[in-house]
N, CA and C atoms as a LAMMPS dump frame, in Angstrom:
ITEM: TIMESTEP
0
ITEM: NUMBER OF ATOMS
648
ITEM: BOX BOUNDS ff ff ff
-5.0000000000000000e+02 5.0000000000000000e+02
-5.0000000000000000e+02 5.0000000000000000e+02
-5.0000000000000000e+02 5.0000000000000000e+02
ITEM: ATOMS id mol type element x y z
1 1 1 N -133.133 -321.676 -199.5
2 1 2 C -133.994 -322.766 -199.012
3 1 3 C -133.184 -323.665 -198.07
4 2 1 N -133.628 -323.866 -196.838
5 2 2 C -132.879 -324.717 -195.906
6 2 3 C -133.046 -326.205 -196.218
7 3 1 N -132.173 -326.994 -195.628
8 3 2 C -132.28 -328.452 -195.658
9 3 3 C -132.948 -328.88 -194.361
10 4 1 N -134.111 -329.505 -194.452
11 4 2 C -134.845 -329.969 -193.279
12 4 3 C -134.678 -331.48 -193.173
13 5 1 N -133.998 -331.913 -192.124
14 5 2 C -133.718 -333.335 -191.906
15 5 3 C -134.742 -333.908 -190.941
16 6 1 N -135.495 -334.888 -191.392
17 6 2 C -136.639 -335.417 -190.66
18 6 3 C -136.303 -336.704 -189.919
19 7 1 N -136.565 -336.701 -188.628
20 7 2 C -136.577 -337.942 -187.863
21 7 3 C -137.817 -338.734 -188.285
22 8 1 N -137.879 -340.004 -187.932
23 8 2 C -139.014 -340.85 -188.348
24 8 3 C -139.916 -341.206 -187.174
25 9 1 N -139.437 -342.031 -186.251
26 9 2 C -140.281 -342.539 -185.161
27 9 3 C -140.637 -341.423 -184.191
28 10 1 N -141.927 -341.253 -183.949
29 10 2 C -142.381 -340.23 -183.024
30 10 3 C -142.497 -338.851 -183.636
31 11 1 N -141.89 -338.673 -184.815
32 11 2 C -141.952 -337.394 -185.525
33 11 3 C -142.88 -337.481 -186.727
34 12 1 N -142.67 -338.491 -187.565
35 12 2 C -143.513 -338.682 -188.746
36 12 3 C -144.555 -339.774 -188.556
37 13 1 N -144.225 -340.794 -187.76
38 13 2 C -145.107 -341.954 -187.675
39 13 3 C -144.957 -342.661 -186.334
40 14 1 N -145.901 -343.574 -186.087
41 14 2 C -145.837 -344.468 -184.929
42 14 3 C -146.015 -345.897 -185.426
43 15 1 N -145.361 -346.849 -184.75
44 15 2 C -145.478 -348.264 -185.133
45 15 3 C -145.903 -349.143 -183.965
46 16 1 N -146.423 -348.523 -182.9
47 16 2 C -146.904 -349.273 -181.733
48 16 3 C -145.841 -350.252 -181.212
49 17 1 N -144.627 -349.738 -181.095
50 17 2 C -143.559 -350.537 -180.498
51 17 3 C -142.98 -351.617 -181.381
52 18 1 N -143.209 -351.541 -182.689
53 18 2 C -142.72 -352.601 -183.581
54 18 3 C -141.205 -352.716 -183.556
55 19 1 N -140.507 -351.584 -183.451
56 19 2 C -139.052 -351.627 -183.469
57 19 3 C -138.476 -352.381 -182.282
58 20 1 N -138.929 -352.044 -181.071
59 20 2 C -138.427 -352.736 -179.89
60 20 3 C -138.805 -354.212 -179.917
61 21 1 N -140.047 -354.51 -180.291
62 21 2 C -140.491 -355.902 -180.351
63 21 3 C -139.657 -356.704 -181.338
64 22 1 N -139.409 -356.117 -182.514
65 22 2 C -138.612 -356.809 -183.528
66 22 3 C -137.188 -357.052 -183.043
67 23 1 N -136.61 -356.078 -182.336
68 23 2 C -135.266 -356.267 -181.794
69 23 3 C -135.24 -357.378 -180.755
70 24 1 N -136.223 -357.377 -179.864
71 24 2 C -136.261 -358.432 -178.841
72 24 3 C -136.394 -359.807 -179.489
73 25 1 N -137.249 -359.927 -180.497
74 25 2 C -137.391 -361.199 -181.197
75 25 3 C -136.077 -361.596 -181.875
76 26 1 N -135.385 -360.598 -182.45
77 26 2 C -134.126 -360.888 -183.14
78 26 3 C -133.069 -361.393 -182.16
79 27 1 N -132.988 -360.795 -180.988
80 27 2 C -132.007 -361.25 -180.001
81 27 3 C -132.314 -362.669 -179.517
82 28 1 N -133.583 -363.01 -179.404
83 28 2 C -133.942 -364.375 -179.026
84 28 3 C -133.518 -365.344 -180.121
85 29 1 N -133.809 -364.993 -181.37
86 29 2 C -133.493 -365.879 -182.491
87 29 3 C -131.995 -366.11 -182.623
88 30 1 N -131.212 -365.037 -182.47
89 30 2 C -129.768 -365.134 -182.732
90 30 3 C -128.987 -365.594 -181.506
91 31 1 N -129.333 -365.072 -180.329
92 31 2 C -128.528 -365.323 -179.134
93 31 3 C -129.278 -366.027 -178.007
94 32 1 N -130.604 -366.128 -178.127
95 32 2 C -131.378 -366.739 -177.05
96 32 3 C -131.576 -365.831 -175.85
97 33 1 N -131.366 -364.522 -176.013
98 33 2 C -131.498 -363.57 -174.919
99 33 3 C -132.923 -363.038 -174.85
100 34 1 N -133.623 -363.277 -173.768
101 34 2 C -134.995 -362.796 -173.601
102 34 3 C -134.997 -361.337 -173.118
103 35 1 N -135.955 -360.561 -173.622
104 35 2 C -136.145 -359.17 -173.189
105 35 3 C -134.834 -358.394 -173.205
106 36 1 N -134.094 -358.549 -174.28
107 36 2 C -132.741 -357.968 -174.33
108 36 3 C -132.747 -356.448 -174.258
109 37 1 N -133.794 -355.793 -174.778
110 37 2 C -133.787 -354.325 -174.79
111 37 3 C -134.467 -353.721 -173.571
112 38 1 N -134.861 -354.554 -172.602
113 38 2 C -135.496 -354.013 -171.402
114 38 3 C -134.54 -353.051 -170.697
115 39 1 N -135.028 -351.84 -170.423
116 39 2 C -134.204 -350.841 -169.765
117 39 3 C -133.294 -350.054 -170.693
118 40 1 N -133.283 -350.405 -171.982
119 40 2 C -132.463 -349.686 -172.953
120 40 3 C -133.287 -348.551 -173.547
121 41 1 N -132.721 -347.355 -173.588
122 41 2 C -133.409 -346.204 -174.168
123 41 3 C -133.409 -346.333 -175.69
124 42 1 N -134.607 -346.461 -176.256
125 42 2 C -134.751 -346.622 -177.697
126 42 3 C -134.915 -345.271 -178.388
127 43 1 N -135.773 -344.413 -177.82
128 43 2 C -136.098 -343.129 -178.45
129 43 3 C -134.846 -342.268 -178.564
130 44 1 N -134.577 -341.796 -179.765
131 44 2 C -133.429 -340.939 -179.992
132 44 3 C -132.124 -341.68 -180.176
133 45 1 N -132.149 -343.005 -180.097
134 45 2 C -130.931 -343.803 -180.254
135 45 3 C -130.76 -344.225 -181.712
136 46 1 N -129.619 -344.822 -182.025
137 46 2 C -129.428 -345.471 -183.314
138 46 3 C -129.581 -346.973 -183.125
139 47 1 N -129.967 -347.661 -184.183
140 47 2 C -130.113 -349.116 -184.08
141 47 3 C -128.792 -349.766 -183.683
142 48 1 N -127.698 -349.305 -184.288
143 48 2 C -126.387 -349.873 -183.941
144 48 3 C -126.03 -349.556 -182.493
145 49 1 N -126.392 -348.366 -182.032
146 49 2 C -126.132 -348 -180.645
147 49 3 C -126.901 -348.864 -179.668
148 50 1 N -128.133 -349.224 -180.03
149 50 2 C -128.936 -350.109 -179.183
150 50 3 C -128.262 -351.466 -179.064
151 51 1 N -127.759 -351.986 -180.177
152 51 2 C -127.051 -353.266 -180.136
153 51 3 C -125.825 -353.179 -179.229
154 52 1 N -125.137 -352.055 -179.274
155 52 2 C -123.978 -351.885 -178.395
156 52 3 C -124.399 -351.865 -176.929
157 53 1 N -125.522 -351.192 -176.627
158 53 2 C -126.01 -351.144 -175.248
159 53 3 C -126.386 -352.534 -174.745
160 54 1 N -127.05 -353.308 -175.592
161 54 2 C -127.417 -354.675 -175.207
162 54 3 C -126.156 -355.514 -174.996
163 55 1 N -125.173 -355.334 -175.863
164 55 2 C -123.938 -356.091 -175.739
165 55 3 C -123.209 -355.842 -174.434
166 56 1 N -123.31 -354.624 -173.919
167 56 2 C -122.651 -354.321 -172.652
168 56 3 C -123.298 -355.062 -171.48
169 57 1 N -124.554 -355.463 -171.655
170 57 2 C -125.262 -356.179 -170.59
171 57 3 C -125.166 -357.691 -170.742
172 58 1 N -125.195 -358.178 -171.997
173 58 2 C -125.322 -359.617 -172.225
174 58 3 C -124.063 -360.29 -172.745
175 59 1 N -123.268 -359.566 -173.519
176 59 2 C -122.095 -360.183 -174.109
177 59 3 C -121.929 -359.769 -175.555
178 60 1 N -121.063 -360.454 -176.277
179 60 2 C -120.744 -360.091 -177.654
180 60 3 C -121.956 -360.311 -178.546
181 61 1 N -122.305 -359.281 -179.318
182 61 2 C -123.455 -359.324 -180.223
183 61 3 C -122.976 -359.605 -181.642
184 62 1 N -123.633 -360.539 -182.316
185 62 2 C -123.399 -360.763 -183.742
186 62 3 C -124.24 -359.723 -184.496
187 63 1 N -123.634 -358.566 -184.775
188 63 2 C -124.384 -357.44 -185.332
189 63 3 C -125.06 -357.784 -186.652
190 64 1 N -124.346 -358.438 -187.545
191 64 2 C -124.926 -358.737 -188.853
192 64 3 C -126.127 -359.67 -188.726
193 65 1 N -126.013 -360.702 -187.899
194 65 2 C -127.107 -361.663 -187.754
195 65 3 C -128.307 -361.026 -187.057
196 66 1 N -128.059 -360.212 -186.027
197 66 2 C -129.17 -359.562 -185.329
198 66 3 C -129.852 -358.555 -186.252
199 67 1 N -129.067 -357.812 -187.008
200 67 2 C -129.648 -356.843 -187.943
201 67 3 C -130.558 -357.541 -188.956
202 68 1 N -130.086 -358.645 -189.521
203 68 2 C -130.887 -359.367 -190.517
204 68 3 C -132.161 -359.919 -189.897
205 69 1 N -132.044 -360.511 -188.71
206 69 2 C -133.224 -361.048 -188.039
207 69 3 C -134.197 -359.937 -187.665
208 70 1 N -133.669 -358.798 -187.224
209 70 2 C -134.512 -357.65 -186.878
210 70 3 C -135.308 -357.167 -188.079
211 71 1 N -134.65 -357.013 -189.213
212 71 2 C -135.35 -356.514 -190.4
213 71 3 C -136.434 -357.485 -190.855
214 72 1 N -136.178 -358.772 -190.732
215 72 2 C -137.214 -359.753 -191.068
216 72 3 C -138.399 -359.644 -190.121
217 73 1 N -138.119 -359.539 -188.823
218 73 2 C -139.19 -359.419 -187.831
219 73 3 C -139.947 -358.107 -188.006
220 74 1 N -139.223 -357.027 -188.278
221 74 2 C -139.872 -355.731 -188.474
222 74 3 C -140.82 -355.77 -189.66
223 75 1 N -140.368 -356.334 -190.772
224 75 2 C -141.226 -356.427 -191.953
225 75 3 C -142.491 -357.227 -191.646
226 76 1 N -142.333 -358.295 -190.877
227 76 2 C -143.495 -359.113 -190.515
228 76 3 C -144.474 -358.323 -189.646
229 77 1 N -143.974 -357.638 -188.644
230 77 2 C -144.839 -356.874 -187.746
231 77 3 C -145.547 -355.743 -188.477
232 78 1 N -144.835 -355.079 -189.393
233 78 2 C -145.426 -353.941 -190.093
234 78 3 C -146.513 -354.345 -191.078
235 79 1 N -146.609 -355.632 -191.368
236 79 2 C -147.719 -356.102 -192.22
237 79 3 C -149.028 -356.223 -191.438
238 80 1 N -148.962 -356.124 -190.119
239 80 2 C -150.184 -356.191 -189.322
240 80 3 C -151.023 -354.944 -189.571
241 81 1 N -152.32 -355.098 -189.837
242 81 2 C -153.172 -353.93 -190.094
243 81 3 C -153.128 -352.939 -188.94
244 82 1 N -152.908 -351.671 -189.278
245 82 2 C -152.922 -350.622 -188.282
246 82 3 C -151.66 -350.506 -187.449
247 83 1 N -150.673 -351.329 -187.705
248 83 2 C -149.453 -351.287 -186.886
249 83 3 C -148.706 -349.966 -187.089
250 84 1 N -148.58 -349.514 -188.333
251 84 2 C -147.876 -348.272 -188.628
252 84 3 C -148.867 -347.228 -189.127
253 85 1 N -148.713 -346.003 -188.65
254 85 2 C -149.603 -344.928 -189.069
255 85 3 C -148.884 -343.592 -188.951
256 86 1 N -149.161 -342.667 -189.876
257 86 2 C -148.57 -341.336 -189.747
258 86 3 C -149.154 -340.6 -188.55
259 87 1 N -148.368 -339.747 -187.95
260 87 2 C -148.839 -338.928 -186.84
261 87 3 C -149.755 -337.836 -187.386
262 88 1 N -150.712 -337.442 -186.583
263 88 2 C -151.705 -336.456 -186.983
264 88 3 C -151.032 -335.204 -187.554
265 89 1 N -151.517 -334.782 -188.714
266 89 2 C -151.018 -333.557 -189.328
267 89 3 C -149.836 -333.729 -190.246
268 90 1 N -149.196 -334.897 -190.229
269 90 2 C -147.98 -335.087 -191.022
270 90 3 C -148.277 -335.076 -192.515
271 91 1 N -149.298 -335.815 -192.944
272 91 2 C -149.616 -335.854 -194.378
273 91 3 C -149.86 -334.459 -194.927
274 92 1 N -150.617 -333.651 -194.202
275 92 2 C -150.925 -332.305 -194.669
276 92 3 C -149.717 -331.39 -194.597
277 93 1 N -148.832 -331.617 -193.628
278 93 2 C -147.691 -330.723 -193.426
279 93 3 C -146.577 -330.931 -194.449
280 94 1 N -146.356 -332.162 -194.884
281 94 2 C -145.191 -332.442 -195.724
282 94 3 C -145.148 -331.621 -197.014
283 95 1 N -146.251 -331.482 -197.765
284 95 2 C -146.167 -330.646 -198.967
285 95 3 C -145.814 -329.193 -198.656
286 96 1 N -146.327 -328.669 -197.537
287 96 2 C -146.02 -327.284 -197.179
288 96 3 C -144.568 -327.13 -196.735
289 97 1 N -144.056 -328.128 -196.013
290 97 2 C -142.646 -328.097 -195.637
291 97 3 C -141.758 -328.205 -196.877
292 98 1 N -142.161 -329.07 -197.822
293 98 2 C -141.388 -329.251 -199.04
294 98 3 C -141.392 -328.046 -199.953
295 99 1 N -142.355 -327.145 -199.75
296 99 2 C -142.398 -325.929 -200.556
297 99 3 C -141.38 -324.89 -200.097
298 100 1 N -140.904 -324.992 -198.837
299 100 2 C -139.985 -323.981 -198.311
300 100 3 C -138.63 -324.569 -197.912
301 101 1 N -138.489 -325.893 -197.99
302 101 2 C -137.235 -326.531 -197.581
303 101 3 C -136.996 -327.785 -198.413
304 102 1 N -135.733 -328.149 -198.56
305 102 2 C -135.364 -329.445 -199.138
306 102 3 C -135.528 -330.479 -198.039
307 103 1 N -136.282 -331.554 -198.321
308 103 2 C -136.563 -332.551 -197.299
309 103 3 C -135.692 -333.789 -197.482
310 104 1 N -135.112 -334.254 -196.369
311 104 2 C -134.349 -335.493 -196.35
312 104 3 C -134.523 -336.101 -194.962
313 105 1 N -133.838 -337.192 -194.7
314 105 2 C -134.011 -337.928 -193.451
315 105 3 C -132.758 -337.868 -192.587
316 106 1 N -132.965 -337.849 -191.286
317 106 2 C -131.892 -338.103 -190.333
318 106 3 C -132.496 -338.941 -189.223
319 107 1 N -132.122 -340.206 -189.193
320 107 2 C -132.777 -341.162 -188.303
321 107 3 C -131.779 -342.181 -187.781
322 108 1 N -132.042 -342.69 -186.604
323 108 2 C -131.229 -343.769 -186.06
324 108 3 C -131.566 -345.126 -186.633
325 109 1 N -132.644 -345.211 -187.409
326 109 2 C -133.01 -346.468 -188.058
327 109 3 C -131.959 -346.87 -189.092
328 110 1 N -131.716 -348.176 -189.206
329 110 2 C -130.995 -348.642 -190.374
330 110 3 C -131.799 -348.266 -191.616
331 111 1 N -131.121 -348.057 -192.721
332 111 2 C -131.766 -347.525 -193.927
333 111 3 C -132.932 -348.409 -194.388
334 112 1 N -132.735 -349.719 -194.368
335 112 2 C -133.818 -350.62 -194.796
336 112 3 C -134.992 -350.535 -193.833
337 113 1 N -134.722 -350.456 -192.542
338 113 2 C -135.792 -350.318 -191.565
339 113 3 C -136.564 -349.034 -191.746
340 114 1 N -135.849 -347.945 -192.045
341 114 2 C -136.509 -346.67 -192.311
342 114 3 C -137.464 -346.794 -193.494
343 115 1 N -137 -347.433 -194.567
344 115 2 C -137.837 -347.612 -195.749
345 115 3 C -139.074 -348.447 -195.429
346 116 1 N -138.903 -349.503 -194.642
347 116 2 C -140.035 -350.358 -194.279
348 116 3 C -141.081 -349.581 -193.488
349 117 1 N -140.647 -348.782 -192.526
350 117 2 C -141.584 -348.039 -191.685
351 117 3 C -142.331 -346.977 -192.486
352 118 1 N -141.611 -346.23 -193.315
353 118 2 C -142.254 -345.187 -194.109
354 118 3 C -143.271 -345.783 -195.077
355 119 1 N -142.913 -346.881 -195.72
356 119 2 C -143.845 -347.525 -196.647
357 119 3 C -145.08 -348.036 -195.923
358 120 1 N -144.891 -348.633 -194.753
359 120 2 C -146.016 -349.179 -194.003
360 120 3 C -146.98 -348.084 -193.559
361 121 1 N -146.454 -346.881 -193.305
362 121 2 C -147.299 -345.764 -192.881
363 121 3 C -147.827 -344.95 -194.057
364 122 1 N -147.468 -345.345 -195.265
365 122 2 C -147.948 -344.63 -196.448
366 122 3 C -147.319 -343.264 -196.63
367 123 1 N -146.062 -343.117 -196.184
368 123 2 C -145.362 -341.845 -196.282
369 123 3 C -144.251 -341.927 -197.32
370 124 1 N -143.868 -340.797 -197.91
371 124 2 C -142.761 -340.81 -198.873
372 124 3 C -141.442 -341.148 -198.194
373 125 1 N -140.502 -341.644 -198.989
374 125 2 C -139.195 -341.993 -198.415
375 125 3 C -138.125 -340.962 -198.744
376 126 1 N -138.508 -339.856 -199.428
377 126 2 C -137.606 -338.741 -199.721
378 126 3 C -136.343 -339.208 -200.45
379 127 1 N -136.535 -340.245 -201.28
380 127 2 C -135.398 -340.798 -202.011
381 127 3 C -134.388 -341.464 -201.111
382 128 1 N -134.768 -341.678 -199.85
383 128 2 C -133.866 -342.24 -198.834
384 128 3 C -132.538 -341.498 -198.818
385 129 1 N -132.639 -340.172 -198.974
386 129 2 C -131.453 -339.319 -198.831
387 129 3 C -131.314 -338.896 -197.38
388 130 1 N -130.094 -338.672 -196.947
389 130 2 C -129.852 -338.214 -195.585
390 130 3 C -128.872 -339.117 -194.871
391 131 1 N -129.108 -339.324 -193.58
392 131 2 C -128.205 -340.137 -192.759
393 131 3 C -129.012 -341.12 -191.927
394 132 1 N -128.414 -342.302 -191.685
395 132 2 C -129.131 -343.417 -191.072
396 132 3 C -128.261 -344.087 -190.018
397 133 1 N -128.874 -345.017 -189.294
398 133 2 C -128.141 -345.759 -188.281
399 133 3 C -127.024 -346.611 -188.845
400 134 1 N -127.051 -346.888 -190.146
401 134 2 C -125.951 -347.618 -190.786
402 134 3 C -124.657 -346.798 -190.777
403 135 1 N -124.806 -345.471 -190.751
404 135 2 C -123.659 -344.591 -190.942
405 135 3 C -122.825 -344.419 -189.687
406 136 1 N -123.429 -344.505 -188.519
407 136 2 C -122.693 -344.386 -187.266
408 136 3 C -123.585 -344.815 -186.121
409 137 1 N -122.993 -345.455 -185.126
410 137 2 C -123.738 -345.758 -183.901
411 137 3 C -123.967 -344.501 -183.081
412 138 1 N -123.182 -343.46 -183.357
413 138 2 C -123.273 -342.184 -182.652
414 138 3 C -124.155 -341.233 -183.443
415 139 1 N -125.342 -340.951 -182.924
416 139 2 C -126.259 -340.066 -183.637
417 139 3 C -125.648 -338.678 -183.846
418 140 1 N -124.788 -338.265 -182.93
419 140 2 C -124.155 -336.963 -183.044
420 140 3 C -123.273 -336.804 -184.265
421 141 1 N -122.919 -337.901 -184.917
422 141 2 C -122.061 -337.852 -186.098
423 141 3 C -122.855 -337.783 -187.401
424 142 1 N -124.183 -337.758 -187.335
425 142 2 C -124.984 -337.927 -188.549
426 142 3 C -125.244 -336.649 -189.338
427 143 1 N -125.191 -335.475 -188.711
428 143 2 C -125.461 -334.246 -189.459
429 143 3 C -124.458 -334.051 -190.601
430 144 1 N -123.148 -334.177 -190.379
431 144 2 C -122.221 -334.024 -191.507
432 144 3 C -122.456 -335.039 -192.624
433 145 1 N -122.844 -336.262 -192.261
434 145 2 C -123.138 -337.28 -193.279
435 145 3 C -124.315 -336.839 -194.136
436 146 1 N -125.388 -336.378 -193.49
437 146 2 C -126.578 -335.936 -194.225
438 146 3 C -126.259 -334.739 -195.112
439 147 1 N -125.487 -333.796 -194.602
440 147 2 C -125.132 -332.611 -195.401
441 147 3 C -124.38 -333.014 -196.66
442 148 1 N -123.432 -333.92 -196.516
443 148 2 C -122.638 -334.347 -197.669
444 148 3 C -123.504 -335.087 -198.673
445 149 1 N -124.36 -335.987 -198.197
446 149 2 C -125.202 -336.773 -199.106
447 149 3 C -126.195 -335.895 -199.871
448 150 1 N -126.568 -334.788 -199.268
449 150 2 C -127.555 -333.908 -199.899
450 150 3 C -126.911 -332.807 -200.726
451 151 1 N -125.623 -332.905 -200.941
452 151 2 C -124.96 -331.967 -201.84
453 151 3 C -124.079 -330.944 -201.174
454 152 1 N -123.649 -331.206 -199.948
455 152 2 C -122.745 -330.284 -199.28
456 152 3 C -123.419 -329.041 -198.731
457 153 1 N -124.593 -329.222 -198.138
458 153 2 C -125.374 -328.09 -197.631
459 153 3 C -124.606 -327.319 -196.546
460 154 1 N -124.623 -325.974 -196.599
461 154 2 C -123.991 -325.197 -195.522
462 154 3 C -124.678 -325.48 -194.189
463 155 1 N -123.901 -325.635 -193.129
464 155 2 C -124.47 -326.045 -191.851
465 155 3 C -125.456 -325.026 -191.314
466 156 1 N -125.248 -323.746 -191.628
467 156 2 C -126.165 -322.73 -191.111
468 156 3 C -127.545 -322.8 -191.77
469 157 1 N -127.674 -323.593 -192.816
470 157 2 C -128.959 -323.748 -193.498
471 157 3 C -129.59 -325.111 -193.225
472 158 1 N -129.08 -325.815 -192.219
473 158 2 C -129.591 -327.151 -191.894
474 158 3 C -130.442 -327.078 -190.631
475 159 1 N -131.629 -327.708 -190.695
476 159 2 C -132.548 -327.768 -189.558
477 159 3 C -132.977 -329.22 -189.375
478 160 1 N -132.984 -329.689 -188.138
479 160 2 C -133.479 -331.027 -187.821
480 160 3 C -134.885 -330.899 -187.242
481 161 1 N -135.761 -331.8 -187.64
482 161 2 C -137.096 -331.909 -187.045
483 161 3 C -137.186 -333.258 -186.351
484 162 1 N -137.32 -333.237 -185.03
485 162 2 C -137.348 -334.474 -184.266
486 162 3 C -138.292 -334.399 -183.089
487 163 1 N -138.167 -335.384 -182.177
488 163 2 C -139.11 -335.464 -181.064
489 163 3 C -138.465 -335.864 -179.75
490 164 1 N -137.127 -335.889 -179.69
491 164 2 C -136.455 -336.337 -178.473
492 164 3 C -135.3 -335.401 -178.125
493 165 1 N -134.87 -335.418 -176.861
494 165 2 C -133.646 -334.702 -176.52
495 165 3 C -132.443 -335.178 -177.333
496 166 1 N -132.464 -336.45 -177.766
497 166 2 C -131.396 -336.957 -178.616
498 166 3 C -131.313 -336.239 -179.943
499 167 1 N -132.461 -335.85 -180.499
500 167 2 C -132.462 -335.081 -181.744
501 167 3 C -131.838 -333.707 -181.526
502 168 1 N -132.119 -333.117 -180.368
503 168 2 C -131.551 -331.806 -180.054
504 168 3 C -130.037 -331.916 -179.894
505 169 1 N -129.583 -332.938 -179.168
506 169 2 C -128.142 -333.141 -178.987
507 169 3 C -127.458 -333.406 -180.33
508 170 1 N -128.113 -334.162 -181.198
509 170 2 C -127.572 -334.454 -182.525
510 170 3 C -127.398 -333.167 -183.321
511 171 1 N -128.42 -332.316 -183.304
512 171 2 C -128.347 -331.05 -184.025
513 171 3 C -127.211 -330.188 -183.498
514 172 1 N -127.106 -330.084 -182.176
515 172 2 C -126.058 -329.248 -181.587
516 172 3 C -124.673 -329.78 -181.932
517 173 1 N -124.513 -331.102 -181.921
518 173 2 C -123.218 -331.692 -182.255
519 173 3 C -122.815 -331.368 -183.688
520 174 1 N -123.825 -331.261 -184.569
521 174 2 C -123.54 -330.994 -185.973
522 174 3 C -123.654 -329.545 -186.368
523 175 1 N -123.949 -328.654 -185.416
524 175 2 C -124.035 -327.23 -185.707
525 175 3 C -125.323 -326.791 -186.369
526 176 1 N -126.365 -327.64 -186.33
527 176 2 C -127.631 -327.333 -186.985
528 176 3 C -128.639 -326.753 -185.994
529 177 1 N -129.664 -326.111 -186.535
530 177 2 C -130.81 -325.711 -185.722
531 177 3 C -131.743 -326.912 -185.566
532 178 1 N -132.672 -326.813 -184.607
533 178 2 C -133.531 -327.97 -184.353
534 178 3 C -134.913 -327.542 -183.901
535 179 1 N -135.921 -328.205 -184.468
536 179 2 C -137.324 -328.061 -184.098
537 179 3 C -137.772 -329.392 -183.515
538 180 1 N -138.512 -329.357 -182.412
539 180 2 C -139.048 -330.6 -181.86
540 180 3 C -140.56 -330.532 -181.734
541 181 1 N -141.177 -331.691 -181.946
542 181 2 C -142.608 -331.872 -181.73
543 181 3 C -142.797 -332.755 -180.499
544 182 1 N -143.921 -332.565 -179.825
545 182 2 C -144.2 -333.3 -178.587
546 182 3 C -145.039 -334.542 -178.849
547 183 1 N -144.745 -335.231 -179.949
548 183 2 C -145.558 -336.374 -180.364
549 183 3 C -144.888 -337.716 -180.084
550 184 1 N -143.69 -337.685 -179.499
551 184 2 C -142.998 -338.913 -179.151
552 184 3 C -143.178 -339.239 -177.683
553 185 1 N -142.209 -339.977 -177.135
554 185 2 C -142.291 -340.403 -175.736
555 185 3 C -141.702 -339.382 -174.766
556 186 1 N -140.905 -338.44 -175.253
557 186 2 C -140.295 -337.447 -174.368
558 186 3 C -141.356 -336.466 -173.874
559 187 1 N -141.23 -336.068 -172.63
560 187 2 C -142.168 -335.093 -172.075
561 187 3 C -141.858 -333.704 -172.626
562 188 1 N -142.859 -332.842 -172.58
563 188 2 C -142.67 -331.471 -173.038
564 188 3 C -141.586 -330.772 -172.228
565 189 1 N -141.543 -331.036 -170.929
566 189 2 C -140.544 -330.383 -170.078
567 189 3 C -139.138 -330.887 -170.386
568 190 1 N -138.995 -332.178 -170.671
569 190 2 C -137.673 -332.718 -171.016
570 190 3 C -137.164 -332.107 -172.322
571 191 1 N -138.057 -331.936 -173.284
572 191 2 C -137.674 -331.312 -174.548
573 191 3 C -137.27 -329.861 -174.326
574 192 1 N -138.061 -329.159 -173.545
575 192 2 C -137.781 -327.743 -173.283
576 192 3 C -136.428 -327.582 -172.591
577 193 1 N -136.139 -328.466 -171.65
578 193 2 C -134.877 -328.384 -170.91
579 193 3 C -133.667 -328.613 -171.812
580 194 1 N -133.866 -329.357 -172.898
581 194 2 C -132.763 -329.635 -173.816
582 194 3 C -132.466 -328.464 -174.748
583 195 1 N -133.35 -327.461 -174.793
584 195 2 C -133.06 -326.221 -175.499
585 195 3 C -133.179 -326.244 -177.003
586 196 1 N -134.326 -326.653 -177.567
587 196 2 C -134.494 -326.579 -179.018
588 196 3 C -134.659 -325.124 -179.483
589 197 1 N -134.507 -324.897 -180.773
590 197 2 C -134.775 -323.569 -181.325
591 197 3 C -136.269 -323.288 -181.389
592 198 1 N -137.064 -324.337 -181.544
593 198 2 C -138.522 -324.206 -181.565
594 198 3 C -139.129 -325.506 -181.074
595 199 1 N -140.152 -325.409 -180.263
596 199 2 C -140.879 -326.57 -179.765
597 199 3 C -142.365 -326.348 -180.001
598 200 1 N -143.029 -327.316 -180.642
599 200 2 C -144.461 -327.231 -180.899
600 200 3 C -145.122 -328.533 -180.456
601 201 1 N -146.412 -328.47 -180.189
602 201 2 C -147.126 -329.662 -179.744
603 201 3 C -147.127 -330.729 -180.835
604 202 1 N -147.392 -330.323 -182.06
605 202 2 C -147.435 -331.252 -183.193
606 202 3 C -147.393 -330.445 -184.474
607 203 1 N -147.284 -331.134 -185.598
608 203 2 C -147.217 -330.436 -186.881
609 203 3 C -148.567 -329.894 -187.323
610 204 1 N -149.627 -330.38 -186.711
611 204 2 C -150.955 -329.887 -187.06
612 204 3 C -151.17 -328.492 -186.49
613 205 1 N -150.933 -328.33 -185.188
614 205 2 C -151.161 -327.041 -184.548
615 205 3 C -149.967 -326.097 -184.66
616 206 1 N -148.787 -326.65 -184.869
617 206 2 C -147.584 -325.82 -184.862
618 206 3 C -146.976 -325.542 -186.212
619 207 1 N -147.677 -325.893 -187.297
620 207 2 C -147.079 -325.779 -188.623
621 207 3 C -146.709 -324.339 -188.971
622 208 1 N -147.548 -323.385 -188.632
623 208 2 C -147.243 -321.984 -188.976
624 208 3 C -145.932 -321.547 -188.325
625 209 1 N -145.71 -321.941 -187.078
626 209 2 C -144.47 -321.571 -186.39
627 209 3 C -143.269 -322.251 -187.037
628 210 1 N -143.439 -323.515 -187.438
629 210 2 C -142.351 -324.233 -188.108
630 210 3 C -142.003 -323.563 -189.436
631 211 1 N -143.016 -323.233 -190.225
632 211 2 C -142.779 -322.575 -191.512
633 211 3 C -142.107 -321.223 -191.327
634 212 1 N -142.51 -320.512 -190.276
635 212 2 C -141.898 -319.209 -190.015
636 212 3 C -140.416 -319.336 -189.713
637 213 1 N -140.034 -320.358 -188.919
638 213 2 C -138.616 -320.551 -188.624
639 213 3 C -137.842 -320.91 -189.888
640 214 1 N -138.427 -321.734 -190.722
641 214 2 C -137.731 -322.193 -191.924
642 214 3 C -137.555 -321.089 -192.958
643 215 1 N -138.394 -320.084 -192.929
644 215 2 C -138.366 -319.049 -193.973
645 215 3 C -137.782 -317.724 -193.483
646 216 1 N -137.359 -317.663 -192.237
647 216 2 C -136.824 -316.38 -191.764
648 216 3 C -135.325 -316.266 -192.058
């Protein structure tokens, strides 16, 4: 049985930009910087990496204070009705994926932020096992962390499910296989150019192909 590491934003759920909005609000609260994440690539990044990118433009970032303010703002935004929702087909797909693979998380979200988003969308948190943005600002370093946390899984049995070229690069850096869905902000052509092992439109229409890869 393989270990399937699940990305969150754009793969399992959408939050209508809550993450970026919460970060921008946090930077205003802590540093007074308006529109701090403008022009910063959020999709496929880690939260700590985003703070580093903003710091290169504005100056020294108080990481602890911004993180705390961000989590408060995120929790507030996610209480808005309809703000967070699972992507089509995810609810139905998860039990079938869990029947053929061990499920855990690999996300650039800080662990608390990941828990907040999953709860708001009514999705399981998989025991919050895996790797998170707390573990490294470099997403490419997260596969070994997830493998160790999940019991030392052999790398040849690890598969990432994501929605960005960053997920593909992360998998390659860690020696894992990777499946991508076209439900995030990345274009189908950009995903294809990054060379995933499997690319499907979504988990609703592509579930049979995903299950086939996981069980072969």
